[in-house]
C-alpha positions as CSV (number, residue, x, y, z in Angstrom):
1,M,13.5,5.9,-0.7
2,A,11.8,4.6,2.4
3,Q,8.6,6.4,3.6
4,T,8.4,8.1,6.9
5,P,6.1,6.9,9.5
6,E,3.9,10.0,9.0
7,A,3.9,9.6,5.0
8,K,2.6,6.0,5.6
9,V,-0.2,7.4,7.6
10,K,-0.9,10.0,5.1
11,A,-0.9,7.3,2.4
12,K,-3.4,5.3,4.4
13,I,-5.6,8.6,5.0
14,K,-5.7,8.9,1.2
15,A,-6.8,5.6,0.7
16,I,-9.9,5.9,3.1
17,L,-10.9,9.2,1.7
18,K,-11.1,7.9,-1.8
19,E,-12.7,4.7,-0.6
20,H,-15.5,7.1,0.8
21,G,-15.9,9.5,-2.1
22,V,-14.4,12.4,-0.2
23,Y,-12.9,15.4,-1.8
24,Y,-9.8,16.4,-0.4
25,A,-6.8,18.8,-0.7
26,M,-3.4,18.8,0.8
27,P,-2.1,22.3,1.1
28,I,1.7,22.7,0.8
29,G,3.2,24.2,4.1
30,S,5.6,27.0,3.3
31,G,6.9,30.3,4.6
32,F,4.2,32.1,2.7
33,G,1.1,31.8,4.8
34,N,0.5,27.9,5.2
35,A,2.5,27.1,8.3
36,G,0.0,25.2,10.9
37,V,-2.5,24.2,8.1
38,P,-3.8,20.7,8.6
39,D,-2.5,18.0,6.2
40,F,-5.9,17.2,4.6
41,L,-8.6,19.9,4.1
42,C,-11.8,17.7,3.1
43,C,-15.5,17.9,2.3
44,V,-17.7,14.9,3.4
45,D,-21.1,15.6,1.7
46,G,-21.0,19.4,2.7
47,S,-19.0,19.0,6.0
48,F,-15.7,20.6,6.3
49,L,-13.2,18.2,7.8
50,A,-9.7,19.2,8.6
51,I,-7.2,16.0,9.2
52,E,-3.4,16.2,10.8
53,A,-1.5,13.6,10.1
54,K,1.0,12.2,12.7
55,A,3.0,9.1,13.5
56,N,2.3,7.3,16.6
57,G,3.4,9.6,19.5
58,G,3.3,12.6,17.3
59,K,2.1,15.9,19.0
60,M,0.6,18.9,17.2
61,T,2.4,22.1,17.3
62,A,1.1,25.1,19.1
63,L,0.3,26.7,15.3
64,Q,-1.7,23.5,14.4
65,L,-3.6,23.4,17.6
66,K,-4.3,27.2,17.0
67,N,-5.6,26.4,13.4
68,F,-7.7,23.4,14.8
69,R,-9.4,26.0,17.3
70,E,-9.8,28.3,14.4
71,I,-11.6,25.7,12.2
72,H,-13.7,24.4,14.9
73,D,-14.9,27.9,15.7
74,A,-15.8,28.6,12.2
75,G,-18.1,25.3,12.3
76,G,-15.7,22.9,10.8
77,I,-14.7,19.6,12.3
78,T,-11.0,18.5,13.1
79,I,-9.3,15.4,13.7
80,M,-5.7,14.3,14.3
81,V,-5.2,10.7,12.8
82,D,-2.0,8.4,13.7
83,E,-1.8,4.8,12.9
84,E,-4.1,4.0,15.8
85,G,-6.6,6.2,14.7
86,L,-7.1,5.2,10.8
87,E,-10.0,2.8,11.7
88,R,-11.7,5.9,13.8
89,L,-11.2,7.9,10.7
90,S,-13.0,5.5,8.6
91,G,-16.0,5.4,11.2
92,Y,-16.0,9.0,11.4
93,V,-16.4,9.5,7.6
94,K,-19.1,7.0,7.2
95,L,-21.2,8.8,10.2
96,L,-20.6,12.0,8.6
97,K,-21.9,10.6,5.2
98,K,-24.8,8.9,7.1
99,E,-26.0,12.1,8.7
100,S,-26.0,14.1,5.4
101,G,-28.1,11.4,4.1
102,Y,-26.2,10.7,1.0
103,E,-25.0,7.2,1.8
């Protein structure tokens, strides 16, 4: 079975997070309360990072944007990543680790 473009982005995000030793969880969206939750919930040396994966050209839904605002308002960090944003994610994780003093 061929991977969707978004599944390919998720696989690359997982590889980046593993490479940098980042804890992450991938909540399963369902009709029981997880709709709109970002694809990855991460802890980068004490910083909460939420990542939404999209194929190039993909847009976030209103519910996903609402969740991003709520995470931001609670002090977390949010980022949407597509094929073109993978390198940016890697650099961002490095920056978070450097700022924490753990890398």
